[in-house]
N, C-alpha and C positions, 0 to 999 in steps of 0.2 A: 480635036477639040470640039466642044459643043458649039453650035451656031451662036454667034455673038448677038447681043441686044444692041450693040453700039452702032449708031448711025455714023458717027465720026470714028473711023477704024484706026486712027493713028497709033493708039497704044498696042493693039494686037499686031499691026503691021510692023512695028519696031521692036517686037520681042526678038531675042537672039534666035538664030537658027536652032531647030530642035536638037540637032546633034551636038550643040554646045550647052544644052540644059543639063543640070544635075539629074541623076536618077531620083524620081519622086516615089516615096513609099506611101501609097494611098490605100493599102489594104488593111491598115490598123482599124479596129472597130470604132475607135473614138473619132475617126475622121471619115467615116462612111457617110457622105453627104449626097443629096439628090443632085442631078445634073444642072438644075436651075434653081437659084434662090438669090435673094438680095440680102447681104449680110446686115444691113441696117434694119431690115424688117425682122430678121432673126434676133437681133440684139434688143430691139425696142418692142415691136408689135407682139412677137412671140413671148416675150417676158411679161407683157400685160396679160396675154391670153393665159399664161400660167398662174395668174392670180396676184401679180405684184403691182397692179396699176396704181394703187393708192399709197404704195411705199415711196419714200423719198429716193429719187434716182441721183440727184445732184444737190449737194449742200454748197451754198455760196455765203460770202460775208458782204453785206451791203451796209455801209456806214457802221462797220464793226458789229453789226447785228446778224446772226445766222438766219438764212432764208433757205427753205427747202423747196425743191421743184420735184413733184411726183412724176412717176413714169407716164401717167396719163397726161399731165400738163406738158411734159417734155415732148410727147408725141404730137400734141396739138401745135406746139411751137415748131417742131421739125417739119410737120406737114405744111404749115403756113410758109415757112422758109423755102421748102421745096417748090411750092407754087411760084414764089418770086423768081427762083432760078429758071423755071421753065416758061412762065408766062410773061414776066417783065424783062428778063435777061435773054430770053429766047435760046437758052442752052439746050443742047440735045445730047442724048446718051453717048458717052465716049469723049465729049469735050473735057479738057482739063481745066480745073479751077484751083487757083492758088489760094491757100488759107494763110492768114498772117494774124496772129494774136496770142496773148498769154493764156494761161489755164483758167478759163471762165466758162460759165454756162453757155454764153454765146458762141464761143469757139467750138464747144462740143456740139451745139445745135447745127452750126455750119458744116461740120464734118458729117454728121448723120444725114442732114438734109441733102447734101451733095451726093452721098452714096445712094440714098433712096431714089434720087432722080436719075441714077445710072451714070453719074459723072465720075471722072477720075480725079481723086483728091490729091493735091500736091501741097502738103503742109510745110510751113517754113517757120524757123525759130524767130522769136521777136527781135533778137539781137542782130539779125543779118542786115547788112547795109545794101545800098542800091547796086553796087558792083556785084555782090553775091546773088542778089535777087535777079539781076539781068541774066546771069549765067543759067539760072534755073528756068526762067521764063523762056529764054531762047531754046534751051535744050528740049524742053517738053512742049514747045509751041503752044503756050498758054494764052488764051484770049480773054479770060475773065478771072477776077480775084475778089475775095471777100476779106476785108481788113478791119481790124479794130481801129476805130477812129483816132485813137491816141497814138497809133503807130503808122499813120498814113504818110508821114513826111518822106521816108526813104522810098516808098512805093510810088509816090507822086513823081519822083525823079525819073522813074521808068516810063512815065506817061508824058514826059515833057520832051517835045521834039528837039529842043535846044540843049538838052542835057546829054552828056557823053554816055549815060547809061539808059538811053531811050530804047524802049521795046515796041517796035511797030505793031506786033501782033496783039499786044495787050490793049484791048479796046473798051473793056467794060469793068470798072472797079467800083464796088459798092462797100460802104462802111457799115460796121455794126457797133454795138455799145454806144448807140446814138439815137436820138429821136428826131434828128434833122430830116427835112424832106428828102426823099430818095434813099434814106438809110434802110437797111434790112428790116429794122423794127417798124418803121413807119409804113413801109410797103406791105409787110406781113400782116399788119393790123387790119388790112382791108380784105384779107383772104379767108376762105372757108377753112375749117380745121380738118378736112380729110384730103388725102392725096394717095393715089394709087401708085405704089412703088413700081419702078421699072423692072421688067421681067428679065433680069440679068442671068447669064450663064454662070455656073460655079467657077469657071475659068475665064470669066471676063476680068480684065484689069480694073481694080477699083482704087488703087493707091500707088503713087510713085513717091517713095521716100528717098530723099537725097542724102547722100553721105559723102564726105570729102575723102578723096584718095591722096596718096603721097605726092601726086603731081599737083594737087590743088584743084584740078578740074573736077567738078561735081559729078558723082555717079548716081543715076536714078535707079533705084531698086523697085522693080515692078511686082506688085503683089495682087493676087486674085481675091475674089469674094471668099473663096474657100480657105485661103490663107489666113484671113482675119478670124474666121471661126476656129481654124486649127490652132492658132496661138492661144485661143481661149480654152480649148478642150484638151490640151496636153499638159504643159507646165502647170497651169492652175489646178487642173483636175487631179493630177498625180502628186504634185509637190506642195502647192499652196493650200489646196482643198478648201476653197471659200464656200460660204453659204449665204443665203439671203439676209441673214442677220448681221453680216459684216459691214464695217464702214472703212473704206479705203482712203488713204491720204498719201502725200509725198511731193517730191520736188521736180521730177523729170517733166519737161515740156510735152504737151500732147503732140508736138511736131516730131518728137523722137518716138520711134516705135516702142521703146522701153516705157515711156509715159503713156502713149496711146493705149497699150495693153493694160498696164498696171493701174492707170487712173481713169479709164473709161470702159474699155471693152470687157476686161475681166469682171468687174463688178456688175455690169449690165447683163452679162451672160447668165448670172445666177440670181438677178433681182436684188443685188446688194446696193449700198449707197456709196457715193464717192464725194470727197470734199475737194473742190477746185478753188485754190487760193493763188492769186497772181504772183506775189513775191513772198518767198519764205526764207527766213534765216533759221539757223539751228534752234534758236529760242522760240521763234513763232511757230515752227513746226511742232515742237513739244506742246506749245499752247494750243495748237490745233487739235492734237490728240486729246488733250484734257477737255477742251470745249465741246468737241463733237463725239467724244467717246469712241475714237477711232480704234479699230482692231488690227489693221493691216497697213504697213508703211512700205513705200518704195523710195529709196534715195541712194546716193553714192557713198562709198566709204568715207569720204571727206566729211560729210554731214554726221555720220555716226560717231566719228572721232570727236567732232566738235560738240555734239549733243551729250555725250557720255557724262562729262562733269556737271552738266546742267540738270540732269534727270531729277535729283532730289528736290528741285524747286517746283516740280509739277506733279500732278496726279495723273499718271499714265497707266493706271491699273487695267484699263480696258485693252491696252495694246498686247496682242498675242503673237503676231508674226511680223518680222521685218525682213525685207528683201534688199540685197545689195547687188548691184550690177553696174556696168558702165566703165569700170576699171577694176584692176586686181584688188582683191580684199586682203590686206595684210592680216596675218594671224593675230598680231598684237591688237588690231582694231576689233576683231571678233571677240577676243578675250575681254578687252576693255568694255565693250558693249554688254557682254554677258554678265560681267561683274556689276555693271550699273543697273541692269534691268532684269536679269535672270532669263533673258530671251536668247535662244541660240539662233544666230543669224542664218538666213537662207541665202547662200551665195549662188551666183549663176553666171554662165557665159551665154551670151546671145549675140545678136548682130542685126544691123539693118537688112543685110542681104537675106538673113534667115527669118526675119520679122521679129523674133523674140527669143527667149531663153531656151536652149536645147541641152544644156548640161547643168544639173543642180541636184541638191539633196536637202532634206530637212529633218529636224528632230533627231531621233536616235540614229538616223542614217548618216548624219554628218560625221566626217572623219577629219582630224586635225590636219591643217595645211592643204587639204584637198578642196576643190570646187564642188565636186560631187560626181555623179554618174550620168550617163546619157538619159535624158528624159524619155519615158516610154513613148514609142512612136519614132524615135530617132536612133540611129546607130552611129558609132564613131570608131575611128581607128587612127593610129599614129603612123605616119609614113615618112620615108626619106625623100630626097630630091627627085628620085626616079619613081615615086609613088609606090614603092615597095613597103609593106608593113614592117615595122621594127619590133623587136622583142619588148615585153613588159619591162618597165623601168628605164627604157631608153628614150632620151629626148628626141623628138622629131616634130613634124608639122601635123597639126590637128586636121583631120578630115572628117566630114560629117555628111550623113544623108538622112532625109526624113520627108514628111509630106510638104514641107516648104523648102525653098532653095533660091539660089541667086539667079535672077534674070535681069541683067542690066538693060537700060534703055539705050539701044544703039551705041554700044561701047565695046571697043576691042579688048578692054580689060576683063571681059567675060571669060576669055580663054585662060586668063591667069587665075581667076577665082574658082573656076570649075575645070577640073581635070579628071579624065576617066570616070565621069559621072559623080565625082565627089566634090563637095564644097570645101574650099580651103580658106577659112576665115583669117588666116595670117597669124595664128597663135602657135608658139612653141610650147609643147607640153610633154609630159610622159604619163602613162597609164599604168597603174599597178595590176597585180594579178587578179584583184577583185573588181576591176573595172573603174576604179576611182581615178579622176583626172587631176593632175597636179600642174598648175600653170607655171611657166617659166618666164616668158617675155613675149612681146610682139615680135613677129617674124619680119616685120618691115619697119619703116622709120616713122610710123604714126606716133604722135605724142598724145597720151591720154592723161588729161589734167582735170581733176575734180569731176570726172565723168564725161567731159567733152573730148571729142576726137579733134585733134588739131594737126594740120599738115605743115610740117617744117618748111618744105619748099614754097608753100603759099605765103608764109610769113616772110620768107626771104625775098620773094618777089615784091612784097609791099615795102620792105625796108630799102630795097634797091631803088625805089622811086624817090627816096629822100635825097636832097641835094648834098648832104654831108657823107653819104655812104658810097665807098668805092666798091666794096664787095662784102658779102656776109655769108655765114652759115648758121643754121638753126637746128638745134637738137632738143630732146627732152632730157632733163636731169632729175634724179630722185629728189622727192620732197616729202617730208613727214606728214604734212597736212593734206596735200593735194595728190599724192602719189607720184606725179611728175609735174614740173613746171617748164615753160618754154624758156630756153636760154639761147641768146644770139651772140655769136662771135662776129665783131664788126671791124672792118678795116676802113678808116676814115680817109677822105680825100685831103690832099694838101691844102693848108689854109684853114682847116677846122681843128678845134681843140677837143680832144677826147676826154671830156670831164663829166661831172654829174649832171650839168645842165644839158649836155647833149644826150645823155641817157634818158632824161625826162622828156626831151623833145622827140626822140625816136619812139618812146613808148606812147606818147600822146598821138603821134602821127599814125601809128598802127591802129590805135583805138578808133581814130576818126575815119580810117579807110575801110577796115573790115570789122567783124564782130569783136567787141572789146575783149572777150575772154581769150582771144588769140594773141594778145600782146605779149612780148617777151618780158617776163618778170625779172630776168637777170640778163644783163648785157656786159660782155667783156670785150674790151678793145684789144686787138692784136695787130701785129705788123703785116702778117700775110696769112692766108688760109692754106692749110695743107692740101695739096692736090696730087693726083696721079700724073704720070707722064703724059697722058692724053688729056689732062686738064680737068678730070672729074674730082669733085670734092670728096675728101676722105672723111666721111662722117665718123668712122670708128676712131680716127685720130682726134677729132674734136671731143669725142666721149672720153678718151684717155686723158685729155687735158683737164 
């Protein structure tokens, strides 16, 4: 590896042993990068140098009025914020900084400024509670955080010595989206508009993206500066084919790599514009397309299903490309969307471990029921439990290699995700003779609902904290709108009544304990859970119920 620019070497020190890494395919011409560069500089300064400085980088809505921030204005903002990180917060290259905020100009600036300063960004979703934030802070040994002022309450609990979720390492928390003294905006206003980016190595860690596993313990996926550029230079270049005239919009949070790529990095790489709106419904997403003349959309199948009947109410003639990922795209949804808009959906399989989409097709290359082919730069195969390739048309485990791959932060599950140099995302698929991939199911017990990954065991552990619950089992069940929903089978303790009131109470309890999207939308009371002779829960038996 290239000598690191990091003064704080925690991230590199906690990479998996090299013999547990996937094979990385770095000889593809699209990912031939120099040994040293800073990805924020490539996305921002290089884009300005290419002549896009006066183009709008980010569109926002302020009091229902569109406001554009040009690339040059964004760089000034980012450089001021980077100075605050270094001069006021005394952060040094390699320090981890937690980001907490919705999709806003300020969240984008926080991300880019942190990267430019050589920090390791740990983005988190706005819906996470103190319990989940503590797991991330402790795992990544985070000492600093930038948080939207409107979301500070849960993070404040992590800074309270008397709270059960206190994080002793988290010593410096600054708010943004605020003009209060000490906020990022007020401190940045006093700074010069130039900042010399940290001279990072291409293989310095710049991002730790956390994803939940089936055990509920968070897994930190470590990505390099070169990985951020690779996600911009493969799927977009070969499948999406954006230009500087495009306007991006969509729903995935910037804390998800799906959103980070699709709503920030992809457009910036080509000098295009992106629309960052905090809260979108199917109706307001279509209104966003109409208002900003958006050309490219990223969201989950759930939204496409809900938007299709609303399309006639809006002028979305500008929209040319729509990308679906985050959960399996039902063919019925693809057809419904095409009939409503005339647009052929771009489907894709990606993952936090791989940073973004590695299987997809578009336009005339789309084949019914298939996700697509391996994105140029990646190779795939389907294997059995012993990692032997299976014949075309045979269902097996998806295995993938490319310029990006899984490197968990100090986690034994690295050995499960990477075997024989192949990444195993956990998808059961088959591939036809032409190389098209047909998705079958998740190979593990992860529940994917409306694009969110939800761990069944994590929801079980929360339910078990309720005074009325003796034991429980949680699975995902099919749902027309969301793909899957969380269903809980609950055995109640003696003295409690298994009725609708208890259903509501349990759902409310989960919402108040962890991110609300994880709550069980369906609860069924049963007398006993099906278990093996050794006491293990038979999830397959719950599914058959």
